[in-house]
C-alpha positions in Angstrom: -47.1 -46.7 81.0 -49.7 -46.2 78.2 -49.7 -42.5 78.8 -46.0 -42.4 78.7 -45.9 -44.0 75.2 -48.6 -41.6 74.0 -46.6 -38.7 75.2 -43.5 -40.0 73.6 -45.2 -40.5 70.2 -46.6 -37.0 70.4 -43.2 -35.6 71.1 -41.7 -37.5 68.1 -44.5 -36.2 65.9 -43.9 -32.6 66.9 -40.2 -33.0 66.3 -40.8 -34.4 62.9 -43.1 -31.6 62.0 -40.6 -29.0 63.1 -37.8 -30.7 61.1 -39.9 -30.6 57.9 -40.8 -27.0 58.4 -37.1 -26.1 58.9 -36.2 -27.9 55.7 -38.9 -26.2 53.7 -37.9 -22.8 55.0 -34.3 -23.4 54.0 -35.2 -24.3 50.4 -37.4 -21.3 50.2 -34.7 -19.0 51.4 -32.2 -20.6 49.0 -34.6 -20.0 46.0 -35.2 -16.5 47.1 -31.5 -15.8 47.4 -30.8 -17.4 44.0 -33.5 -15.3 42.3 -32.1 -12.2 43.9 -28.7 -13.0 42.7 -29.9 -13.7 39.2 -31.8 -10.5 39.2 -28.8 -8.5 40.4 -26.6 -10.2 37.8 -29.0 -9.5 35.0 -29.2 -5.8 36.1 -25.5 -5.5 36.3 -25.0 -7.1 32.9 -27.7 -4.8 31.4 -26.0 -1.7 32.8 -22.6 -2.9 31.7 -23.8 -3.6 28.2 -25.5 -0.2 28.0 -22.3 1.5 29.0 -20.2 -0.5 26.5 -22.6 0.3 23.7 -22.5 4.0 24.6 -18.7 3.9 24.7 -18.5 2.0 21.4 -20.9 4.5 19.8 -18.9 7.4 21.0 -15.6 5.9 19.8 -17.3 5.0 16.5 -18.5 8.5 16.0 -15.0 9.9 16.7 -13.4 7.4 14.4 -15.9 8.1 11.7 -15.4 11.8 12.0 -11.7 11.5 11.8 -11.9 9.3 8.7 -14.2 11.7 7.0 -11.9 14.6 7.7 -8.9 12.8 6.4 -10.8 11.6 3.3 -12.0 15.1 2.6 -8.4 16.4 3.0 -7.1 13.7 0.7 -9.8 14.4 -1.9 -9.0 18.1 -1.7 -5.2 17.4 -2.1 -6.0 15.1 -5.0 -8.2 17.6 -6.7 -5.7 20.4 -6.2 -2.9 18.3 -7.5 -4.9 17.2 -10.5 -5.3 20.9 -11.6 -1.5 21.5 -11.6 0.8 19.8 -14.0 4.3 21.2 -13.9 6.4 21.5 -17.1 9.0 18.8 -17.4 12.5 19.6 -18.4 12.4 17.2 -21.3 9.3 19.0 -22.7 11.0 22.4 -22.7 13.3 24.0 -25.3 15.6 26.3 -23.3 18.1 28.9 -24.4 19.9 32.0 -23.0 20.7 35.4 -24.6 22.2 38.7 -23.6 19.4 41.2 -22.9 21.3 44.0 -21.2 19.4 47.3 -21.4 22.6 49.4 -21.2 26.3 49.1 -20.4 26.0 49.1 -16.7 23.1 46.8 -16.0 23.7 43.2 -17.0 20.7 41.0 -17.9 20.5 37.5 -19.4 17.0 36.3 -20.5 16.4 32.6 -20.4 13.5 31.4 -22.5 11.6 28.1 -22.0 9.2 27.0 -24.8 6.7 24.3 -24.2 7.2 21.7 -26.9 5.1 19.1 -25.2 1.5 18.1 -26.2 -0.2 19.4 -23.0 -0.6 22.6 -21.1 1.8 22.9 -18.1 2.8 25.3 -15.4 6.3 26.9 -15.2 5.3 29.1 -12.3 8.0 30.0 -9.8 11.8 30.3 -9.6 14.1 28.2 -11.7 17.2 26.8 -10.1 20.3 28.4 -11.6 24.1 27.7 -11.2 26.8 29.4 -13.1 29.8 27.4 -14.0 33.2 29.2 -14.1 36.2 28.5 -16.3 37.9 26.9 -13.2 35.1 24.3 -13.2 33.5 25.5 -10.0 29.7 25.8 -9.9 28.1 28.7 -8.1 24.4 28.8 -7.1 22.5 32.0 -7.9 20.3 33.6 -5.3 16.7 34.7 -5.8 15.8 38.3 -6.3 13.1 39.9 -4.3 10.1 39.4 -6.5 6.8 37.5 -6.2 6.2 34.6 -8.6 3.5 35.1 -11.3 1.2 32.4 -12.6 3.0 31.1 -15.8 0.9 28.6 -17.6 2.1 27.4 -21.0 0.0 25.9 -23.7 1.9 23.9 -26.3 4.2 26.3 -28.2 4.0 29.1 -25.6 7.1 30.5 -24.0 8.1 31.6 -20.5 11.1 33.7 -19.7 13.1 34.5 -16.5 16.2 36.6 -16.2 19.5 36.9 -14.4 20.4 40.4 -13.3 23.8 41.8 -12.2 26.0 44.9 -12.5 28.5 45.0 -15.4 32.2 45.4 -14.6 33.7 47.7 -17.2 37.1 47.9 -15.7 38.4 44.8 -17.3 39.4 43.5 -13.9 36.5 41.2 -13.2 37.4 38.0 -11.4 34.5 36.1 -12.9 34.9 34.0 -16.0 31.5 32.3 -16.6 31.3 29.6 -19.3 27.9 27.9 -18.7 24.5 28.3 -17.0 22.9 25.3 -15.4 19.1 25.6 -15.4 16.6 23.6 -13.5 13.0 24.6 -14.4 10.6 25.3 -11.5 9.4 22.2 -9.6 11.8 20.0 -11.5 14.9 18.1 -10.6 16.5 17.6 -14.1 18.7 20.4 -15.4 20.1 21.5 -18.8 23.5 23.2 -19.5 23.5 26.3 -21.6 26.4 28.4 -22.9 27.0 31.7 -21.3 26.1 34.3 -23.9 29.4 35.5 -25.5 28.1 39.1 -25.8 27.2 39.4 -22.1 29.1 41.9 -20.1 31.5 40.9 -17.3 30.1 40.4 -13.8 31.0 43.0 -11.3 31.8 41.5 -7.9 31.2 37.8 -7.2 28.6 35.3 -8.5 26.7 35.9 -5.2 25.9 39.4 -6.6 23.9 37.8 -9.5 20.2 37.3 -8.9 17.6 35.2 -10.6 14.0 36.4 -11.0 10.8 34.3 -11.4 9.3 33.2 -14.6 6.6 35.1 -16.6 5.0 34.6 -20.0 6.2 36.5 -23.0 2.7 37.6 -24.0 
């Protein structure tokens, strides 16, 4: 009986020892797993952050480059624009006169004098319409010529001309009364009288051509 109790107590002790060992092993495994998970999460976060920084840096570089290019283009446009001030219609004294070199070649010179206080540019083609006695307005086409730089200081003059063939038959169908002139790069026009001494236009108004401005010097 005594031996039986001793054996039973010994068995209980062994069982208790095994139970404690099992519990300790479980906690150890749990800690190890937790540490592994934490390490893995940290590594993943580090890699993700590195990629995000790299991507942001790349985007930033692209964005910065684009802004610089646009800024330089804007500065260039501003600088270029600042160098050119076109003559305003209100600052120009404009008149027209007959300048035909002979009886077959018609030419009307239109002069523009800079009466403003600053130097300006009148480079290019003026817009021209001829008004007929029947109150119709006819736009004049450009002649084949390259514009010349026409810079006007206060008091300087620029000139451009209208060219056409003169009709000496007396049967011309054109009866011009006025010339509407819009200086180059302007939107405001002035109305001039058609020179009384100018020869009749041969053909139609579409046969008249306007040539670019140039200085009188």
